[in-house]
C-alpha positions as CSV (number, residue, x, y, z in Angstrom):
1,M,240.9,140.3,-24.9
2,L,240.7,138.4,-27.5
3,I,237.9,141.1,-29.6
4,Q,239.8,143.9,-29.0
5,E,242.9,142.3,-30.9
6,E,240.9,140.9,-33.6
7,A,239.6,144.7,-33.9
8,R,243.1,146.3,-34.3
9,L,244.2,143.4,-36.3
10,K,241.2,144.1,-39.1
11,K,241.9,148.1,-38.5
12,M,245.5,147.6,-39.3
13,K,244.7,145.6,-42.5
14,D,242.3,147.9,-43.5
15,Q,245.2,150.7,-43.2
16,V,247.5,148.6,-45.5
17,A,244.9,148.1,-47.9
18,L,244.1,151.9,-48.5
19,I,248.1,152.6,-48.4
20,A,248.9,150.5,-51.2
21,G,245.6,151.6,-53.2
22,L,246.9,155.2,-53.1
23,N,250.4,153.8,-54.1
24,K,248.6,152.4,-57.7
25,V,246.9,155.5,-58.3
26,S,249.6,157.4,-57.8
27,S,251.8,155.3,-60.5
28,S,249.1,155.7,-62.8
29,F,249.3,159.3,-62.8
30,K,252.7,159.4,-63.5
31,K,254.8,162.6,-64.7
32,P,254.8,162.3,-68.8
33,S,258.2,162.2,-70.0
34,G,259.8,164.1,-72.4
35,K,259.2,161.7,-75.3
36,D,255.3,161.7,-74.1
37,K,255.2,165.8,-74.1
38,K,256.5,165.5,-77.4
39,K,253.7,163.2,-78.4
40,D,250.9,165.4,-76.8
41,K,252.1,168.6,-78.3
42,G,251.5,167.6,-81.4
43,I,247.7,165.5,-80.3
44,F,246.3,168.5,-78.5
45,K,246.8,170.9,-80.6
46,G,245.5,174.4,-80.4
47,P,243.3,175.8,-82.9
48,E,245.6,177.7,-86.0
49,S,245.6,180.9,-86.4
50,K,245.1,181.5,-90.6
51,I,246.6,184.7,-91.6
52,R,245.7,186.0,-94.7
53,K,248.4,188.2,-96.5
54,V,247.0,191.0,-98.3
55,V,248.8,192.1,-101.5
56,K,248.6,195.9,-102.5
57,C,249.4,197.7,-105.8
58,F,252.2,200.2,-105.7
59,F,251.1,201.8,-108.0
60,C,247.4,202.5,-108.0
61,K,247.8,201.8,-104.1
62,K,244.3,199.3,-104.2
63,E,244.5,195.9,-102.7
64,G,243.8,192.7,-104.1
65,H,246.9,192.6,-107.1
66,I,250.3,193.7,-107.6
67,K,251.5,196.3,-109.4
68,K,252.3,194.1,-112.5
69,E,248.9,193.0,-112.9
70,C,247.4,196.4,-112.3
71,P,245.0,197.0,-115.2
72,R,245.4,200.8,-114.4
73,R,249.2,201.0,-115.2
74,K,248.7,199.2,-118.2
75,A,246.2,201.2,-119.5
76,W,249.1,204.1,-118.4
77,F,251.6,202.7,-120.2
78,D,248.9,202.5,-123.3
79,K,248.6,206.0,-123.4
80,K,252.1,206.9,-122.8
81,G,253.2,204.9,-125.8
82,T,251.4,207.0,-127.9
83,Q,251.5,210.1,-126.7
84,H,252.0,213.3,-128.8
85,L,254.9,215.9,-127.7
86,F,254.4,219.6,-129.9
87,V,256.6,222.2,-131.0
88,C,254.9,224.8,-131.8
89,S,257.9,226.7,-133.8
90,E,257.5,226.5,-137.7
91,L,260.8,227.9,-138.2
92,N,262.0,224.6,-137.4
93,L,261.8,223.1,-140.5
94,V,264.5,225.8,-142.2
95,E,268.0,224.2,-142.8
96,V,270.7,225.2,-140.6
97,P,274.1,223.9,-139.3
98,G,273.5,220.3,-138.1
99,N,275.6,221.2,-135.0
100,T,274.3,224.3,-134.1
101,W,271.8,224.5,-131.0
102,W,268.5,226.8,-130.7
103,L,266.2,227.7,-127.6
104,D,262.7,227.7,-128.7
105,S,260.3,228.8,-126.6
106,G,257.1,226.9,-127.9
107,A,259.4,223.9,-127.7
108,S,257.7,221.3,-125.2
109,T,260.9,219.1,-124.9
110,H,264.6,219.1,-126.0
111,V,265.2,217.8,-129.1
112,S,268.4,216.5,-131.0
113,H,267.9,214.7,-134.7
114,I,271.7,213.8,-133.9
115,E,272.9,211.0,-131.7
116,Q,276.0,211.9,-131.2
117,G,276.3,214.0,-127.4
118,F,273.7,211.8,-125.8
119,S,275.5,210.1,-122.5
120,T,272.3,207.3,-122.3
121,I,269.7,207.2,-124.9
122,Q,267.0,204.2,-125.0
123,P,265.6,203.1,-128.3
124,L,261.6,203.3,-128.7
125,K,261.5,199.7,-130.0
126,G,257.6,198.5,-130.4
127,I,256.3,202.5,-129.6
128,D,254.8,204.5,-131.8
129,R,255.7,207.8,-130.4
130,Y,255.9,211.1,-132.8
131,L,256.8,215.0,-132.7
132,F,254.4,216.8,-133.8
133,M,255.6,220.5,-135.6
134,G,253.8,223.6,-135.7
135,N,253.1,223.2,-139.5
136,R,251.8,219.5,-138.2
137,M,254.2,217.5,-139.8
138,K,255.2,214.7,-137.5
139,A,258.8,213.0,-137.3
140,R,259.0,209.9,-135.3
141,I,260.7,209.9,-132.1
142,E,263.5,206.9,-131.9
143,G,265.4,207.1,-128.4
144,I,264.7,208.9,-125.1
145,G,267.8,209.9,-122.9
146,T,270.4,212.4,-121.3
147,Y,272.2,214.4,-123.4
148,I,275.1,216.8,-122.6
149,L,274.8,220.7,-124.0
150,I,278.1,222.0,-123.6
151,F,278.8,225.9,-123.9
152,D,281.7,228.0,-125.6
153,T,282.4,229.0,-121.7
154,S,282.9,224.9,-121.0
155,C,280.1,225.0,-118.3
156,F,278.0,222.2,-119.8
157,I,274.4,220.9,-119.0
158,D,272.9,217.3,-118.2
159,L,269.2,217.6,-120.2
160,E,267.2,214.2,-119.2
161,N,264.1,213.1,-121.1
162,F,265.9,214.6,-124.8
163,L,264.2,213.4,-127.9
164,Y,266.2,211.8,-130.0
165,V,264.2,212.5,-133.7
166,P,266.7,212.0,-136.7
167,E,263.6,213.7,-138.9
168,C,264.2,217.5,-137.3
169,A,265.9,219.7,-139.0
170,R,267.1,221.5,-135.9
171,N,268.6,220.8,-132.5
172,L,266.3,222.5,-130.1
173,V,266.4,223.2,-126.5
174,S,263.3,223.7,-124.4
175,V,263.1,227.3,-122.7
176,S,260.1,226.0,-120.5
177,R,262.4,223.2,-119.7
178,L,265.2,225.0,-118.4
179,D,262.9,227.4,-116.3
180,D,262.0,224.3,-114.6
181,L,265.4,223.4,-113.9
182,G,265.9,226.8,-112.4
183,F,267.7,228.6,-114.8
184,D,266.9,232.4,-115.4
185,F,267.5,234.5,-118.7
186,K,268.8,237.7,-119.9
187,I,268.1,239.0,-123.2
188,G,269.8,242.3,-124.3
189,H,271.4,243.7,-127.5
190,G,270.9,240.6,-129.3
191,V,272.8,238.7,-127.0
192,F,271.1,235.5,-124.7
193,S,272.9,234.7,-121.2
194,L,271.6,231.6,-119.1
195,Y,272.4,231.7,-115.2
196,R,270.9,229.6,-112.3
197,K,271.5,230.7,-108.7
198,D,273.5,233.8,-109.9
199,Y,275.9,231.3,-111.7
200,F,276.3,232.3,-115.5
201,Y,276.6,229.1,-117.7
202,G,276.9,230.1,-121.3
203,N,275.2,233.0,-124.0
204,G,273.7,232.8,-127.5
205,T,273.1,235.0,-130.4
206,L,269.8,236.0,-132.1
207,V,269.7,234.8,-135.4
208,D,265.8,235.4,-137.4
209,S,264.0,235.8,-134.1
210,L,265.4,232.8,-132.6
211,V,268.5,232.3,-130.3
212,Q,271.2,230.3,-131.2
213,V,273.5,228.7,-128.2
214,L,277.5,229.5,-128.9
215,S,278.6,225.9,-127.8
């Protein structure tokens, strides 16, 4: 009986020791607090994904630079600054009243030697651009803007990219530019009529093989 009692007490002692050991282990693996989570989050940081931003030029559509640094854009502006626009009719050099307007089938652009009538105008400063006439004379372009051409019918047209050239002898309206805008032309019995989508805008009359716009 004594031996059995000693064995029972020893077994109880071992069980108490085992429970105490388990409690100690569980306390060492306690759930981290919010503060510990923040700390651990800062320490155990995963590999950062490096995102490389690719820049693309909106002018040449190539990657590696932006528009204002584009070499092709700079070359384009340099070329545009020295571009020559041509007017082919030599009759443009004949002196006529300054407030008259003439349609010219040989003119590649609209030209005015008076600034009055421009709704907007951009002076060309630091840029050398010239207008060449049929006899190879040239005149300096002083500005580019939008001109309001008013007919005797009170109809008007806003003509963009209109050149301001004080040295030009005549105010010229380019027939090819009007055609690009969708205008139609009718000529008969010395009278020129201008239409767009069957809407009548105004007339002109033939004078020395050129059409003077009635305005």
